[in-house]
N, C-alpha and C positions, 0 to 999 in steps of 0.2 A: 552165619555160623551158629551151630547149637551144640549142646553136649560138651564133651571133653575138648573138641577142637576150638571152641569159643574162647577167644582171648579177652581178658579183662585187664584193667589197669593194675589190679591187685596181682595178676599173674606175671606181669612184666617185671624185669629185673629192677627197675627204678621204683616200682610200686605206683600208687596213684599220685597225681600232682598234689603237692602240699600247698595249703593256703599260706601265702607269705604275709597276710595281714595288710598288704598294701595294694589292694585293687586287683586281686586275682591270684591264680595259682603261681607258685614259684617255679621258675624255669630251672631245670636241673640238667645242664648240658655236660657237666663233668661227672655225672653219676651221682650215686647216693651221698647225701650228707654235705654237699658243697653249698655253703651259705653265700649270700650276697656279699658279706664282708670279705669272704675268701676270694671271691671274684674281683672285688675292688683291689685286694692285695696283688692278685695276678696282673691286673691292669697297671698297678704301680711298678711292678717288676719290669713290665714291658716298657714303660716310660723311662725307667732308669737305664735300661739296656740301650734304648735309642739315644738317650742323653750321653751315655758312655762313648758312643760313636759320633758325637757332635751333631745329633739330630737338632734341627732348629725349631724353636718355639714349640717344644713338645708339651702337649696338654692332654688331660684325660677328662672326658665329658660324660656325665651320667644321663644316658638316654633311656634308661629302663622304664621310667614312668610314662614315656610318650611313644616308645617304639617297642613293639611286642617281640621282635626277633633277637634282641641283644640287650645287655645292660649298660655297657660302656663302649665308647670309642676312644682309642688312643690315636692321636693325630700328631704327626711330626713330618719333617721334610729334610731333604739333603740338597746340596748345591749342584751335584752332578749324578749321573747314573751309577758310577762306582760307589759313591757314598750311600746312595739309596740301597744298593745291594749289601753294603757293609752293615748298615743299620738293620736291614731285614735279617741278615745272618746272625747278628748279635741278639736280636730279640728272640729268634727261634732258639738259639743256643742257651740263653739265660733261662727262658721259660722251661726248656727241656731239662736242663741240669739242676736248676734251683727248685722247680715246682713239679717236674715230671709230666708236663703237658706238651702236646704237639698240636699244630693247627689242623683243623678238619680239612681246610683247603687254603691254597695260596693262589692268588690271581695277580697278573700284571708283571710277572718277572721277566717276560720277554722284552718289553720296551722300557721297563723300570721308570715310567713317569708317574705311575700310581700303583703301588703294590699293596694288596689287601691280604692280611693274614687273619683268617676267620677261626677264632677259638670258641665259637658258639656264644658263650656268655659275654664275650668282649671281642671287638674287632680292632685290629691295628691297621691304620692307614699310613703308609710311608710314601710321601709325594716328592717329586722334583719341586723345587721352589716355585717355578712358574706355573706348574700344574695346580699346586695348592692355591696360588693366588687366583687362578681362573675359577676353580670350583668353590672356593670360600666356604668349606664345611663349617668353620667356626661361626660364620655369619648365619648360616642356615639353622644351626643349633644354638644360637646365642641365648635363648631363653631357658636353657636347661642348666642345672648346676654343674660346676666343675669340681673335680676331685683333686684335692691337694696331694702333692707328692714331693719328695726330696731326692736330690741326686744320691746315688749309692755311696756308701761309706768308702772313703779313699779316693773318690772322684775329685778332680780339680774343680774349684768353684768356677761358675760361669761368669763371664765378664759382660 
């Protein structure tokens, strides 16, 4: 392309990739002005939503420094397919209502053994317990930091 048809980063709505100062351009999957700390907060909201529906062993891992396609994984599981669906619905609801975001894609809802909610800068994995044990994502990503999070206010403490 040349002339006026030529598209440049500066002419795109998000502008050029910004340098994050941590090994390359900052990914802006939610549009202009979304910082990594804001993405971390979105991942925490997802973890709290999963926890509110009794998601098991919910954790948030920071894969941003080793994986170019996303910054965080939220991993949780449910005892049966109805609970997996309930967790997925709650995560989508809370992120939409509290934060105004929706997943770019959802995969795995048909069999509900591993549902993936792709929000771009973070991905939520909701497993059936036995599927989670089989794939062991925590073991695969054991060398990356985990992001601390607390249950939502008013949630009953976990036993």
